N, C-alpha and C positions, 0 to 999 in steps of 0.2 A: 680609721686613719686620723691621727691627732692633728691639731692645728699646726704644729711645727713642721711636720712632713708636708702638709698642704702648702705651707709658705715656701718650703724648699722647692717643691715641684713647680709652683707658679713662677718663682724666681728663675729656675732653670729654663722653663719654657720661654720666659721673657728674654733671657740672655741669648738663648738659641735663636729666637726670632730676630733680635737685633743684629747678632753676629752674621746670621744667614743673609739678611738684607744688605748688610755692609759688604759681604764678600760678593754677592751677586752684582751689586752696583759697581764694584771694582772690576769684576771680570767682564761684564756686559759691554758690548760695543756701543759707542755713543750714537745717538740718533740725530741726524742733521735737521730734519724738518718735522714739525708736528702737523699732520694732516688735519687732525681734529681742530686745532687752534689756528691753522693756516698761517704759520709763521716759522721762521728759523729758530732753532733752539740754541741756547748758549753753549759755547765750547770751553774747554779747559783753558783758563787764563794763564798767561806767561808770568812766572814769578820773577820779579826784579826787586832790588832793594828799595827803589822809589815807590813801586806799587804796594810793597809790603808796609812801608811806613806811612804812606798817605791814605791808606785804607781802601784803595781801589781794588787791590787784589782780593781782599776779604769779601767785598761786595760782589765782584764778578764770580768768585768761587761759590758764594751762596746761590747766585743765579744759576750757575752751572749744575750744582748738586740738585737744586730744585727741578730744573728742566730735565735732567738725565736720570731722575729717580725711577727705579724699576716699576713697571705697571703704573706709571704716573697717571695715564688717562683713566684707569680704573678707579684709583683713589680720588681723582678729580670728579669723576661722575658721581661717586658716593657723596662727596661733599656738596655738590650742586643739588642732588636730590633731597638731601637732608634740609638744606636751606629753603628749597622750594616748598617742601612739605610743612616746615615749621614757621617760616616767615612769609611765604607766598611769593617771594622774589629772590633773585640772585643777581647782584651787580646791576641793579636797575632794570632787569629783565623779568617779565611776567609771562605766565601761560594763560591764554584765553582761547578756548575752543580749538586747541591744537595749533594756534598761532602764537609765535613768540613775539611779544610786544615790548617795546622799550619806552621807558619813561623819559619825556623830554621837557618836563616842567622844571623851572618856570620860563616865561617868555623873556628873552634877552632883548629889550627895546633898543639898546645901543647897537646891537648887531643888526636889527631890522633897519634902523636908520642908516647904518653903514651900507647896506645893500641898495637902498634908494639913492644914496649919494653916488654910489658907483654907477648905477643906471643913468642918473642925471648927468654925470660927467661924460658918459659915452654919447648920450643924446646931444649935449651941447657941442661936443667935439666933432661928431660925424654925421648927425642926422639933420634933415631939413624937411621942407614941405613936400618933397617928392616921396617921402617914406610914409608908409602906414605902420604905426608902431603899437604893439600890444605887449601885455605881460600877463602871466598866469602863474599860479602857485600850486605846487603839488603837495597835498597834505600827507603827513606821515600816516601809516595805517592805524596808529593809536587814536586818530580822529574818529574812527568808526567803532571804538570801544566805549561802552557806557560806564566810564569811570574817569571823572574829571581830574583825579589825582595823578593820572598817567600822562596827561597832555597839557600843552601850553594853551594860552588863551588865543584861540584861532580868530575870534572876532576882533580882538585888539590888534592882532598881527595885521589883519586885513585893513583895519582902520588906519594904522600907521602907514602902511604901504600906499593906500589910496590918497591919504592926505598929503603925502610927499611926492607923489608921481602924477604928472599931468599926462597920463597915458591910458589908453583904453584897457580896462581890466576884463579878462575872460575868466569867469568863475567855473571851474571844472569839478568842484567838490561834489555836486549832486550827480555827476556822471560816474562816480566811483563808489565802490563798496569794499569791505574787508577782503572779500574773495578775489578782488583784482590784484592782490599783493601776494608775494611768496610767504609761506608759513615760516620759513627759516631765514628770511632775509628782509632787509628794509625796503627793497625795490618793488616796483609794480611789474606785472606780467604782461609782456607784449601782446600775447594772444587774447588778452582781456580788455584791450584799450579802444575798442570800436567806438564806444560812446564818447570818449574823450576826443578822438580824431574828428568825429562828426560835429561835435560842439565847436572845435577850433575852425573847421572848414566853413561853418555857417558864419561865425563871427569875423573870420579873416577873408571870407569870400574867395576861397579856392575850392576846386572840384576834386573829389576823390572817388574811386570806385571801391565799393564795399565787398567785392568778390575776393577777399583775402583767403589764401589757403596756407595753412601752417603744417609744419612737420615737427615731430618730437626728435630732439637730437641727443638729449642726455638727461640723466638724473642730476639733481642740483641740491647741494647742501650749502645754504647761504651763510652770510657772515655771522648770524646769530647762532648757528649750529656749532661755531667754534667757541662759543661762550656758554651755551647750554647744550649738554650732550643728550640728544633725544633721537636715537636711531630709528624709532618708530614713526618719526615725522619725516616725510620725503617731499621734495619739490621736483619739478621737471622743467626743462628749458625747451621752449618752442621757438621756431623762427619761420619767417615767410618762406614758402616753398620754392618760389621762382623769382630770383632777383638778378638774373644773368645780364639784364639790359641796363644795369646800374653801374656807373663808375664812381669810385671813391678815391679822391686824391688826398693823401696824407702829407701835410706840409712838414711834418717832423722827419719823415723818411724820404721825402721828395720822390714819392712813387705812388702808383695806383694799388689799391687794396680791395678786398671784398667787403660787402656790407656786413657780413658775418665772418669774423675771424675764427675759424674752427680750431686753429692751433691753440687758442685760449682755453679750449676744453681740457687741456693738459695742465693748466695753471691752477694756482690755489683759489682763484676766484673766477668761476666759469661765467659769471655775468658779463665779464669783459669780452665775451664773444660778440656782444652788440657794439658795432662800430669800433672795435678794437679797444674798448675801455677808455682809460683816461688819456685822451689825446687833445692837445691844445687847439688844433685847427685842422678842419677837414672841409673838402668841397665835394658834394654829391651831385652828380649829373645824371638825369634820367633820359634814356634814349627812346622811351616809349610813352610819351605824353604829348598832348596837344597844348599844354600850358605854355604861356610866354612869360609867366611870373617867376621871380626869383625871391628867395627867402634867406634871411640870416637869423640864426637861432643862437642866442646866448644861453648856455645851459650848464647843468651839472650832470651827474651820472644818470639821472632819471631820463634825460633826453635821449640817451643812447638807444633805448628800446622803443621810444615813441617815434622818433624821427623817421625810421624806415617805413612806418605806416603812412607818412605824409608825402612820400617821394613822388607818387604819381600826380600830386597836385601842383607841383612846381617843376620848372625846367631845371633849376639848380637850387640846392640848399647848402649854404655855408654854415658850418657848425663851429662855434667858438666857446672855449672853456677858459675864462679869464682867471681861473685858479693856476693855470699853467702858462699863460701868455699875457704880457702886459698890454692893456688897451692902447697904450701909446704906440705900439708897434703895428697896429692893425691896418693903418693906411698903406703899409708896405705890401699888403696882400689883398686887401678888399676894397672894391669900389662900392660905396654905400648908396649911391644915387639910384632912385627908382626901385628900391628893394623893400619888400615887407620885412619887418623886424619883430621878432618875438623873444622876449625875455622869459625864460621858463626855468624857475628855480624851486627846489623842494624846500619844505619848512625846515628840514634838517640843516641845509646850508644857510637859509635865511636866519636861523637862530644861532648860527655859529659861522659867521660870514667873513671872518678876518683872514681866511686863506685867499680871498679874492684880491687880485693885484690892482 
């Protein structure tokens, strides 16, 4: 076979491939949601004279073609694996002993100071000598990886927080390890947080029972699994086995809910099963405790899976997420007098805190 015939064959195969992919993409039905990426996919944009001339139609069409391309997940997986094998990372994500680790370097000092300012504003506005006030920092799982290039300066973060807050700090770093976090997600695992709760109970002087019983309720593919496709890595979600004596009032829905919202198992993020996910204001009341103490927790999403383990140590726990409610509104819902106060924030929020109101 001479070179000319080879060139013709290669050209015909290439044209056949391109034309076939084009026809398949035209014929195939659009997909609404990418389960792998946990997001809605772009739809065919409407063509108007304005959108055509201002360029928005072209941009939306490009997103649509990219999102709806046939076997998109397969091609995406190939690209990710190539970059992981050649560069060792993909979009700031790394593999470490089957754990997907995200780079959070460098430390954003302005953001850390913003957090301390927010805490101090709440303290000045609502808190007094009747309150026992604490704060704690939840490290990202990259803290437990022996690679300083992947993580921010945790010592400097602590120093900034401590120098700007006149509040008792509870250090939980030594109570955690990499195994206490999900492999495919940024969050920690509720069933692994015994040591954290014990440390908090000693420092905050509340009693807990350690006879926790958990049950597995679902497989779990965390937020990182939407960015790195690794079907061989699996997580599982566990919850406390018996919490029937706990009432959770949701101020957003003006009604009582369960500690674990099992409906969220059908959502794109199953971690939201813990305290219904991103909720601005909750009040948890325990019917099976001798405690007369009340707690108010200012938290981010990490608190959702920790707080259920603290429920038998308090008569009530009010859960506040000031990413979704302004602190100026809290006096309408909360009596702060004679309450324990815990500010519990992850380093992910502290290093990117400008969502706090």
